[in-house]
N, C-alpha and C positions, 0 to 999 in steps of 0.2 A: 023138773028133774031134781032129784035129791042131792044135796050137798054132801060131799065126802069129807070135808075138812082139809083136803089137800090143796096146797097153794099151786097156782099155775106155774108150770115150768117154762123158763125162757130160753134155755139152752139144752142141747143134747149132742152126744157124740158116741160113735162106735168105732172100733178098730179091728183090723185083720192083718195077719202077716202074709205077705205075698213073696213067693220065691223068685224075685227078680230085683235088680238094682234100682235104686231110687230114680235114676234118670229114665229108665224104661217105664216104671210105674207112673211117673210124672207125665211122660209123653202120652200115655193112655188117658189119664184122667183130665188132662188139659185139652184133649181133643173133644170138644163139646158135641161134635156130630156123632160120637160113639155112645153118648150117654143114654139115648132112648133104648139101646139094646140092653142096658143094665138096670135102669130105674124101673120100679114097678108103677110109677106115677107118670113120668115124662114119656110121651109117645112120639114127639117130634120136636125139632129145634131148628130155628132159622138164625144163622149167624151172619151178622153184618160184616162182610169182608172175608178175605181168604185166611189171613193170619189171625191166630187167637193169641192175644197178648193183653197186658194191662190196658184197660180202657175199651176193649172190644165189647160191643153191645150185642145182645141176642134176645130172641123171644122163645120161651119154652111153652109147649102145648102139653097140657096135663089132663089126666083122666083118673077118676075113681068111680068105678061102676059106670053108670050112665051119665055121670056129670063130667063135663069137659070145660076147661078154662085155659086162659093163657096168662103169662106174666112176662114182664120185661126185665132184663138183667144186664149188668155191666161187670166185667172182670175187674176186680180190685187188687188182686195179687197174682202174679205169675212168675214165680221164682223156681226155675227148673231144679228138680230133685228135692225141693223143700216144701213149697206151699202153692196152692192154686185156690183162689176164692172168688166169689162173685156176690153182689148185692142184688136182691130181687125186689121189684116194686110193682105196684098195681095202680094204674091211673096216676102215676107220678108220686105215689105215697109209699114210703119204705115198708117192706113186708118182712124180709129175712136176709140173713147173711148165711151163705153156704160155702163150705170149703173142704179142702183135703190137705192135711199135714202129712209129710213123709219123713220117716226116720230110718236111716241106715242102721240095721241091727247086726250087720256082719254076715259073713257066709253067703253073700249074694242075695240077701233078703231085706225086705223093707216093711216096716210097720206103717200101714196106711190108715189114717184116722179121718173119717168123714165127720164134719161138725156143722151144726146149725144153731143160729141164734135168732130168736123172734125179735123183730124190730118194731112190732106194733104197739109200742108203749111210748108215752111222752112225745109222740110225733103228731104233726098236723094230720088230722083225719084218721088216726089210729083206730078209733072205735068203728068208724065207717068201714075201713079195710077189714077189720075183724068180722064185721057183719057180712060183708061181701064174701069173705073167705068161707064163712059157714054156708051162705047161700050157694056159692059155686061148688064147693067141695063136699058139703054135707058134714063137715068136721068142725065142731066148736073149737074156739081158740084154746080152751083149757085142755083139750085132748090132742092137740097138734103134736106136741113133743113125743108122746107115746107112739103115735102113728108114724112119725118121722123115724124114731128108733127102729121100728120094725122094717120100714122101707130102707133105712141105711144098712141094716144087716143083710137084707136081700141084695142090695146094690153092691156092697163090698164083696160078698161071696161071688157074685157074677163077674165083677172086675177081676178078682183073684183067679177064678177059673179061666177066664179069657186070656189074661196075661200069661199065666203059667202054661196054657196050651200053646200059645204063640211063641213063647221064649223058653219053654221047658227043656 
């Protein structure tokens, strides 16, 4: 593969304005069981326990084309109306931090920002997990941020449509 001279991106984020209050938007994005309906990659989730709060563990089942894989995750932030985040790992090795920031912009609307941070650097087994990521997903680590941005835009538009339809 030819080098483009671009440095690998370690973070990405995308935002959308949702016509609903931050508490309503938070309740939707913090309900992990709804995420497969919005994400272009996640097709199923198994949440350990009924209540989703800081410390809740879950397993996500993902797909890109014919490739299927799973990841384990733990909720790291659950602040209603403000922030919901979780850390993803594979075989016990950190992979990524995913989250949603919410900002009340007035008029009954919320700026919803989805963010991602690649944790596969300076960690035990980071190179191994990057290799597994490419094998499982078909996506090299240096292209993950771009793919995630595309997925975030699709996810955010689906969340927006769903919430505004339910609470419009």
